[in-house]
C-alpha positions in Angstrom: 0.5 4.5 19.1 0.9 7.6 19.2 0.9 10.5 16.1 4.0 10.9 15.4 5.3 7.4 15.6 2.2 6.4 13.1 3.0 9.7 11.0 6.7 7.9 11.0 5.7 4.4 10.4 2.8 5.6 7.1 5.0 7.7 5.5 8.1 5.0 6.2 5.2 2.5 4.0 3.9 4.9 1.5 8.2 5.9 0.7 8.8 1.8 0.7 6.7 1.6 -1.8 7.5 4.7 -4.2 10.5 3.1 -4.3 10.4 0.1 -5.2 7.5 1.1 -8.2 10.2 3.0 -9.4 11.4 0.0 -10.9 8.6 -0.6 -12.0 7.4 -0.5 -15.6 5.1 2.9 -15.4 3.0 1.2 -18.5 2.7 -1.6 -16.4 1.7 0.9 -13.1 1.4 4.6 -13.0 2.2 5.6 -9.5 1.0 8.8 -8.6 1.9 10.5 -4.6 0.2 13.3 -3.0 0.3 14.5 0.6 0.0 10.8 2.5 -1.6 9.5 -1.4 -0.6 7.0 -3.1 -2.2 6.0 -6.1 -1.5 3.3 -8.9 -2.9 3.2 -12.2 -2.6 -0.8 -13.5 -2.4 -1.0 -17.2 -6.6 -2.7 -17.4 -6.9 0.9 -15.8 -8.2 -0.4 -12.4 -7.1 2.0 -10.3 -6.0 1.4 -7.0 -6.1 4.0 -4.0 -4.0 4.3 -0.4 -4.0 5.8 1.4 -2.9 7.0 5.4 -6.2 7.6 8.0 -3.9 9.9 11.1 -7.2 10.3 13.4 -7.2 6.3 13.1 -4.2 5.6 13.5 -4.7 3.4 10.3 -3.2 2.8 6.3 -6.7 2.5 3.6 -6.7 0.8 0.5 -8.7 1.1 -2.0 -9.5 -1.3 -5.4 -11.7 -3.7 -7.5 -14.6 -2.5 -5.3 -12.9 -3.5 -2.0 -11.0 -1.5 0.7 -9.2 -2.6 4.0 -8.2 -1.2 6.8 -4.3 -2.1 7.8 -3.1 -1.0 11.5 0.9 -1.6 12.0 1.8 -4.7 14.1 4.9 -3.4 16.2 5.3 -6.9 17.2 6.4 -7.8 12.9 6.5 -4.1 12.2 4.7 -4.1 9.2 1.4 -3.5 8.6 -1.8 -5.9 8.9 -6.1 -5.9 9.1 -7.7 -7.1 12.0 -8.8 -10.9 9.5 -4.1 -10.4 10.1 -3.6 -10.1 6.2 -0.3 -8.3 4.9 -0.4 -5.0 3.5 2.2 -5.6 0.5 1.1 -8.8 0.1 -3.0 -7.7 -0.3 -1.4 -4.6 -2.6 0.5 -8.0 -4.6 -2.1 -10.2 -4.4 -4.8 -7.4 -6.0 -1.8 -7.1 -8.4 -1.5 -9.8 -9.6 -5.0 -10.5 -9.7 -6.1 -7.8 -11.4 -2.9 -8.0 -14.0 -1.0 -10.8 -13.8 2.1 -8.7 -12.6 4.2 -10.3 -9.8 5.2 -7.5 -7.7 8.1 -8.7 -4.7 7.1 -6.1 -1.9 9.9 -7.1 -0.4 12.9 -5.6 2.3 15.1 -7.6 0.5 
């Protein structure tokens, strides 16, 4: 994957999340964004950090003493770990597990 393609796909993903979290009560999840980094602070003070890693062409996520590295799958047009965990599903699960909030991060 070349740098321009990665930048577009990663930026599209982070922009998508920003739009999705606009609809979430900031008392539940407060989102801040800066230069390729999203920070989500949950109502229980758990912090989730999502950032792009340009040299590795990955999106990284850290939360609750865990970290994930997601690669873009061109066939499925989504981000996955080497263990086939899908980025949006992992993020939704972490939020649900931490504050019992169900978030739909699908396109529709």
